[in-house]
Structure formats: C-alpha cells, structure tokens
C-alpha angles and dihedrals in degrees: 000000000000123000092248089056094050091048092048091049091049092048090047091051091052091051091047090051092044090052095048092049092048090050093049091047092050091048094047095041129210121323119271105279094214108107118235116242115262117264117255117256133204092234115111116224125199127354129300122228113272096021111139097183097233131093117279 
C-alpha cells in the first residue's frame, strides 16, 4: 500500500466519522437550554439565627 493510498483512506475515514456525527447530531437536536441548578457547596453563607459571633 502506498503512502498516498494510506493518507486517502485516513482522510476518507475522518470524513465518514464527521458525517456520522453530523447526522446523529441533527437527528437528536440541540441540548436542552434550561440550565441545571447549581451544585450545593459546604460553605456557609450569611448568619444563622442566634449566632453571637463569639466563642461559646
């Protein structure tokens, strides 16, 4: 197999993968545009009722 045939086969494979991905993407459609809620964190924000700010 010559180098030109190998390069042509590689390029054809890339085009085929791109076409398959494009077709699947067109069939499925764009992702849902609603944003997901933020993940909870372990950081505390604000003050709790009855908190004096000093050591007990």
